[in-house]
C-alpha positions as CSV (number, residue, x, y, z in Angstrom):
1,M,-9.7,2.0,-23.2
2,D,-7.4,3.6,-20.6
3,I,-3.7,3.4,-21.7
4,N,-0.9,3.7,-19.1
5,L,-3.0,4.3,-16.0
6,P,-0.3,5.4,-13.6
7,A,-0.9,2.7,-10.9
8,V,-1.3,-0.1,-13.5
9,H,1.8,1.0,-15.4
10,A,3.8,1.1,-12.2
11,E,2.6,-2.5,-11.3
12,L,3.7,-3.8,-14.7
13,T,7.0,-1.9,-14.6
14,A,7.7,-3.6,-11.2
15,A,6.8,-7.0,-12.6
16,F,9.1,-6.4,-15.6
17,A,11.9,-5.4,-13.3
18,R,11.3,-8.5,-11.2
19,Y,11.6,-10.6,-14.3
20,E,14.8,-8.9,-15.4
21,R,16.5,-9.5,-11.9
22,A,15.4,-13.1,-12.0
23,L,16.7,-13.6,-15.5
24,V,20.2,-12.2,-14.9
25,D,20.5,-14.0,-11.6
26,N,19.1,-17.2,-13.1
27,R,16.4,-17.6,-10.5
28,I,14.4,-20.3,-12.3
29,D,11.7,-20.5,-9.7
30,E,11.1,-16.8,-9.9
31,L,11.0,-16.8,-13.7
32,D,8.6,-19.7,-13.6
33,A,6.3,-17.8,-11.3
34,L,6.2,-14.9,-13.7
35,F,5.0,-17.1,-16.7
36,W,1.4,-18.2,-17.1
37,P,1.5,-21.9,-16.2
38,S,-0.5,-23.0,-19.3
39,E,-0.2,-25.1,-22.3
40,F,-1.0,-21.9,-24.3
41,T,2.0,-19.9,-23.1
42,V,4.5,-19.3,-25.9
43,R,8.1,-18.3,-25.8
44,Y,10.0,-17.9,-29.1
45,G,13.7,-17.5,-28.5
46,V,16.8,-16.9,-30.5
47,A,17.2,-20.6,-31.3
48,E,14.1,-22.3,-29.9
49,N,10.3,-22.3,-30.3
50,L,8.7,-23.2,-27.0
51,R,5.0,-23.9,-26.8
52,G,3.5,-24.5,-23.4
53,I,4.8,-24.0,-19.9
54,E,6.5,-27.4,-19.7
55,A,8.7,-26.7,-22.7
56,I,9.6,-23.3,-21.2
57,R,10.4,-24.9,-17.9
58,A,12.6,-27.5,-19.6
59,F,14.5,-24.8,-21.5
60,R,15.1,-22.8,-18.4
61,A,16.4,-25.8,-16.5
62,A,18.8,-26.8,-19.3
63,R,20.1,-23.3,-20.1
64,P,23.6,-22.4,-19.0
65,A,23.6,-20.1,-16.0
66,A,26.7,-18.1,-17.0
67,G,26.8,-14.9,-19.2
68,L,23.2,-13.8,-18.5
69,A,24.1,-10.2,-17.5
70,R,22.9,-7.6,-19.9
71,T,22.1,-3.9,-20.2
72,L,18.7,-2.8,-21.3
73,E,18.0,0.0,-23.7
74,N,14.9,1.6,-25.2
75,T,12.4,-0.2,-22.9
76,V,8.8,0.6,-23.6
77,I,6.1,-0.7,-21.3
78,T,2.5,0.0,-22.2
79,T,-0.7,-1.0,-20.3
80,F,-4.2,-1.3,-21.7
81,G,-6.9,-1.1,-19.1
82,H,-6.2,-2.8,-15.8
83,D,-5.1,-6.3,-16.8
84,F,-3.2,-6.3,-20.1
85,G,0.2,-4.8,-21.2
86,T,3.3,-5.2,-23.2
87,A,7.0,-4.8,-22.5
88,M,9.5,-4.3,-25.3
89,T,13.2,-3.8,-24.8
90,E,16.5,-4.0,-26.5
91,Y,19.5,-5.4,-24.7
92,R,23.3,-5.8,-25.0
93,R,25.6,-8.3,-23.5
94,A,29.3,-7.7,-23.0
95,G,31.4,-9.1,-25.8
96,Q,28.5,-9.6,-28.1
97,A,28.2,-7.6,-31.3
98,R,24.6,-8.2,-31.9
99,I,21.7,-6.4,-30.2
100,G,19.0,-8.5,-28.5
101,R,15.3,-7.7,-28.7
102,Q,12.7,-8.9,-26.3
103,S,9.0,-8.6,-26.4
104,Q,6.6,-9.8,-23.7
105,T,2.8,-9.9,-23.5
106,W,1.6,-9.6,-19.9
107,V,-1.9,-10.3,-18.5
108,R,-3.1,-10.0,-14.9
109,L,-4.3,-13.5,-14.0
110,P,-5.6,-15.0,-10.8
111,L,-3.2,-17.8,-9.7
112,D,-3.5,-19.5,-6.3
113,G,-6.3,-17.2,-5.5
114,R,-4.2,-14.1,-6.0
115,P,-4.1,-11.8,-9.1
116,G,-0.7,-11.2,-10.5
117,W,1.0,-10.2,-13.7
118,R,2.1,-13.1,-15.9
119,V,3.9,-13.4,-19.2
120,V,1.6,-15.2,-21.7
121,A,3.8,-14.8,-24.8
122,A,7.4,-13.8,-25.3
123,H,9.8,-13.4,-28.1
124,V,13.6,-12.9,-28.2
125,S,15.7,-12.2,-31.2
126,L,19.1,-10.9,-32.2
127,I,20.0,-8.4,-35.0
128,A,23.3,-6.9,-36.2
129,A,24.4,-3.8,-34.3
């Protein structure tokens, strides 16, 4: 198993950065494009357990668009082979005392005839600073 092949790691790092920009700018279509459009996609959040892409889409559409800016810390992106990787990060939002944690499982999947990195599972939680 090849871990962190430079080209693959760079691709996943770019996909993670694309996700982060879309998140803080509340670009719902972009966020949706980065998640695997499957009933098997899971996103466990701070106050919600979302199973399936339709539940994730509904959450994104209903979420407030304000206060999404954040600063990332201690980000670790690891790739395994050419088509699987994880992205783990901590984040802070202005005015919040708690530290956020985010984990994502990414898989390169063919969608619309083109391969691309997609989140197949995600988890977000908060802990005391």
